[in-house]
C-alpha positions, 0 to 999 in steps of 0.5 A: 687278519693274519699275524705279521711274519715276524710274530708267528714264531714268537707267539707260541713261545710267548704263550708258553712263557707268559703264564709263568710270569703271571703268578704271585711272587709272594704267598700272602698266606705266609705273611705275618699280621705285622704286614697289616699294620700300615694298612690299619694305620692308613684306615685309622688315619682316614677315619680319625685325622679329619676329626682330630686334626682337620687342618693337617689332614686336609693339607697333607692327606696325600703325604700321610697316605704315601707315608703309610704306603712307604711303611709297607713297601720299603720293608717289603722290598727289603724282605722280598726283593725289589723285582718282586715288589715292583711286579706286585705293585704294577700288577695291583695298579693295572689289574686291580686298581684301574678296573675298580676306578673304571667301575666307580666311574661307570656307576 
């Protein structure tokens, strides 16, 4: 099976440029511990809210989780730019979250 004629000149260019787009936009080793606070808050919410406020948690857990996610994403976007953040979120969803869910379903 051969490539269509229009793709033949584009393929070497794509193979040359695309790996440079795959690198991480932000070096995680350079981030301070303050960036972990929303994640710790999410974990504490998951652990404690069902025990301390079950009615609120069961009706609003998605909103609470989204609030913690926004507590990270909005300052991160302000600090590192919206393009980098959108790339990192897409990378996390497609290359890490989806395979993890597929693995859980397979079990």
